[in-house]
C-alpha positions as CSV (number, residue, x, y, z in Angstrom):
1,M,25.6,28.6,36.5
2,R,27.2,28.9,33.0
3,I,27.6,25.1,32.8
4,S,23.8,24.7,33.7
5,I,22.9,27.1,30.9
6,L,25.1,25.3,28.4
7,F,23.5,21.9,29.5
8,V,20.0,23.2,29.0
9,A,20.9,24.8,25.7
10,A,22.4,21.5,24.5
11,S,19.4,19.5,25.7
12,L,17.0,21.9,23.8
13,A,19.2,21.6,20.6
14,W,19.1,17.8,20.8
15,S,15.4,17.5,21.4
16,S,14.8,20.0,18.6
17,A,16.9,17.9,16.2
18,A,15.0,14.8,17.2
19,F,11.7,16.6,16.7
20,C,12.7,17.8,13.3
21,Q,13.7,14.3,12.1
22,L,10.3,13.2,11.0
23,P,9.6,16.4,8.9
24,A,13.0,15.9,7.2
25,I,12.3,12.3,6.3
26,A,8.7,13.1,5.3
27,E,10.0,15.8,3.0
28,K,12.4,13.3,1.4
29,V,9.6,10.8,0.8
30,N,7.0,13.4,-0.3
31,S,9.4,15.1,-2.8
32,A,10.1,11.7,-4.4
33,R,6.5,10.9,-5.0
34,I,5.2,10.1,-8.5
35,T,1.6,11.1,-9.1
36,S,0.2,8.5,-11.5
37,R,-1.9,9.8,-14.3
38,S,-3.8,6.6,-14.4
39,S,-4.1,4.3,-11.4
40,A,-4.3,0.6,-11.4
41,R,-7.7,-1.0,-11.4
42,D,-9.0,-2.8,-8.3
43,G,-9.0,-6.5,-8.6
44,F,-6.8,-9.6,-8.9
45,T,-4.2,-10.3,-11.6
46,R,-1.6,-13.0,-12.4
47,Y,2.0,-11.9,-13.1
48,N,5.3,-13.8,-13.1
49,G,3.6,-16.8,-11.5
50,D,2.2,-14.7,-8.6
51,T,-1.4,-13.7,-7.9
52,L,-1.6,-10.0,-7.0
53,V,-4.5,-8.0,-5.5
54,T,-4.9,-4.2,-6.0
55,R,-7.1,-2.1,-3.8
56,K,-7.2,1.7,-4.0
57,G,-3.8,1.9,-5.6
58,V,-2.1,-0.6,-3.2
59,T,-0.9,-3.8,-4.8
60,E,0.1,-6.9,-2.7
61,K,1.1,-10.5,-3.5
62,V,-1.7,-12.9,-2.5
63,T,0.0,-15.3,0.0
64,R,-3.1,-17.0,1.3
65,E,-6.7,-17.4,0.2
66,V,-8.6,-14.0,-0.1
67,I,-12.3,-14.1,0.5
68,V,-14.4,-11.1,-0.7
69,P,-17.7,-10.4,1.2
70,N,-19.8,-11.5,-1.8
71,G,-18.3,-15.0,-1.6
72,L,-15.5,-14.6,-4.2
73,R,-12.5,-16.7,-3.2
74,V,-9.0,-16.4,-4.7
75,S,-6.0,-18.6,-3.9
76,P,-2.3,-17.8,-4.3
77,D,-2.1,-20.2,-7.3
78,G,-4.7,-18.2,-9.2
79,S,-7.6,-20.6,-8.7
80,V,-10.9,-18.9,-8.2
81,V,-14.3,-19.7,-6.7
82,L,-16.8,-17.2,-8.1
83,P,-19.7,-15.8,-6.1
84,D,-22.1,-18.3,-7.8
85,G,-20.0,-21.2,-6.7
86,S,-18.4,-22.0,-10.1
87,K,-14.7,-22.5,-10.3
88,T,-12.1,-21.1,-12.8
89,A,-8.5,-20.0,-12.9
90,L,-7.1,-16.5,-13.4
91,R,-4.6,-16.3,-16.3
92,N,-2.0,-13.8,-17.4
93,N,-3.4,-10.6,-19.0
94,Q,-6.7,-10.9,-17.2
95,I,-8.2,-9.0,-14.3
96,L,-10.7,-10.5,-11.9
97,T,-12.8,-7.7,-10.3
98,F,-14.1,-7.8,-6.8
99,D,-17.6,-8.4,-8.3
100,G,-16.4,-11.7,-9.8
101,V,-16.0,-10.6,-13.4
102,I,-13.0,-11.7,-15.4
103,E,-11.9,-9.4,-18.2
104,D,-9.0,-9.7,-20.7
105,T,-6.6,-6.8,-20.4
106,P,-2.9,-6.1,-21.0
107,L,-1.1,-5.7,-17.7
108,S,1.4,-3.1,-16.8
109,Q,5.1,-3.8,-16.0
110,S,4.2,-4.1,-12.3
111,G,1.5,-6.7,-13.1
112,T,-1.5,-4.5,-12.6
113,A,-4.4,-3.7,-14.9
114,P,-4.4,-0.1,-16.0
115,M,-7.5,2.1,-15.6
116,P,-9.8,2.4,-18.7
117,S,-9.4,5.7,-20.6
118,G,-10.8,8.5,-18.6
119,G,-9.0,7.3,-15.4
120,S,-12.1,6.1,-13.4
121,Q,-13.1,2.8,-12.0
122,T,-15.6,0.7,-13.8
123,A,-19.2,1.2,-12.9
124,G,-20.2,-0.7,-9.8
125,A,-17.0,0.0,-7.8
126,R,-17.8,-0.4,-4.2
127,P,-17.7,2.7,-2.0
128,D,-16.9,0.5,1.1
129,L,-13.3,0.0,-0.3
130,G,-12.5,3.6,0.5
131,L,-9.9,4.9,3.0
132,Y,-10.9,6.0,6.4
133,G,-9.2,7.3,9.5
134,N,-5.7,6.1,9.9
135,D,-5.6,3.9,6.8
136,G,-2.1,3.4,5.5
137,I,1.1,1.6,6.4
138,T,2.7,1.8,9.9
139,G,5.5,0.0,11.7
140,T,6.7,-1.1,15.1
141,S,10.2,-2.1,16.0
142,S,9.6,-5.6,14.8
143,A,6.7,-5.6,12.2
144,V,4.9,-3.6,9.6
145,F,1.1,-3.3,9.3
146,I,-1.3,-2.2,6.7
147,T,-4.7,-0.7,7.6
148,R,-7.5,-0.6,5.1
149,S,-11.1,0.5,5.9
150,G,-10.2,0.2,9.6
151,V,-9.0,-3.4,9.3
152,T,-5.3,-4.0,10.2
153,Q,-3.1,-6.9,8.9
154,Q,0.6,-7.6,9.2
155,V,2.5,-7.0,6.0
156,T,4.0,-10.4,4.9
157,S,5.0,-9.5,1.3
158,D,6.1,-6.4,-0.6
159,V,3.4,-3.7,-1.0
160,R,3.5,-1.5,-4.1
161,L,1.8,1.9,-4.2
162,D,0.7,3.9,-7.2
163,S,3.0,6.7,-6.0
164,G,6.0,4.5,-7.1
165,I,6.8,3.5,-3.5
166,R,7.5,-0.1,-2.4
167,V,7.3,-1.2,1.2
168,Q,8.9,-4.5,2.4
169,P,7.8,-6.5,5.5
170,D,10.9,-5.4,7.4
171,G,9.9,-1.7,7.1
172,T,12.3,-0.8,4.2
173,I,10.7,1.8,2.0
174,T,12.0,2.1,-1.6
175,L,11.1,5.5,-3.1
176,A,10.2,6.0,-6.7
177,N,13.6,7.4,-7.3
178,G,15.3,4.3,-5.8
179,D,16.3,5.9,-2.5
180,K,15.7,3.7,0.6
181,I,14.6,4.7,4.1
182,N,13.2,2.8,7.1
183,L,9.6,3.2,8.3
184,K,9.9,4.1,12.0
185,P,7.4,3.5,14.8
186,G,5.0,6.5,15.0
187,Q,5.1,7.1,11.3
188,L,2.2,6.5,8.8
189,L,2.7,6.1,5.1
190,S,-0.6,6.9,3.4
191,F,-1.7,5.1,0.2
192,D,-1.0,8.1,-1.9
193,G,2.6,8.0,-0.8
194,V,2.7,10.7,1.9
195,L,4.7,10.0,5.1
196,K,3.5,11.7,8.2
197,E,3.2,11.1,12.0
198,A,0.5,8.5,12.8
199,R,-2.6,10.1,14.3
200,K,-3.6,8.4,17.6
201,R,-7.2,7.5,18.0
């Protein structure tokens, strides 16, 4: 009888420790967050020979042609087909907005265009680029996925968040303070850098 009680107590302690693992990891991630005073602007930039795309504080390397609903097309080499069909090339210290407007702007050390003073997007920002439902970064045992506006794609290059976090395709998360953890199945990293349990639909 005493052995049975000890076995049940040990089982409860083990399951309790496993249950508490996510909150402990989440606390580590969330305490290392950096809240940016000014976020990066949405759009395409060129930096160190790469083309980057930033949407709602998430910056990714462009590894294949990106087509925006208005007809704008951007290739990894920085060549651009504008919505009116004309062709151009994106250069360093420029931003190409999702509306197809190229502006000269100094880029940050991460290759993104800082927000104009006042910290708001330029007029005409599209509301359909917002975050809905389970948007964020999740992982399985073999891959990492990013979901934006309900559309999910596999992560194939490093993703950088405004919170100072970087996520690699193998699920390694580098926090703003340099610490590294692994994104586990069932976890969701939101675009503002909060790690939580993924909500099932």
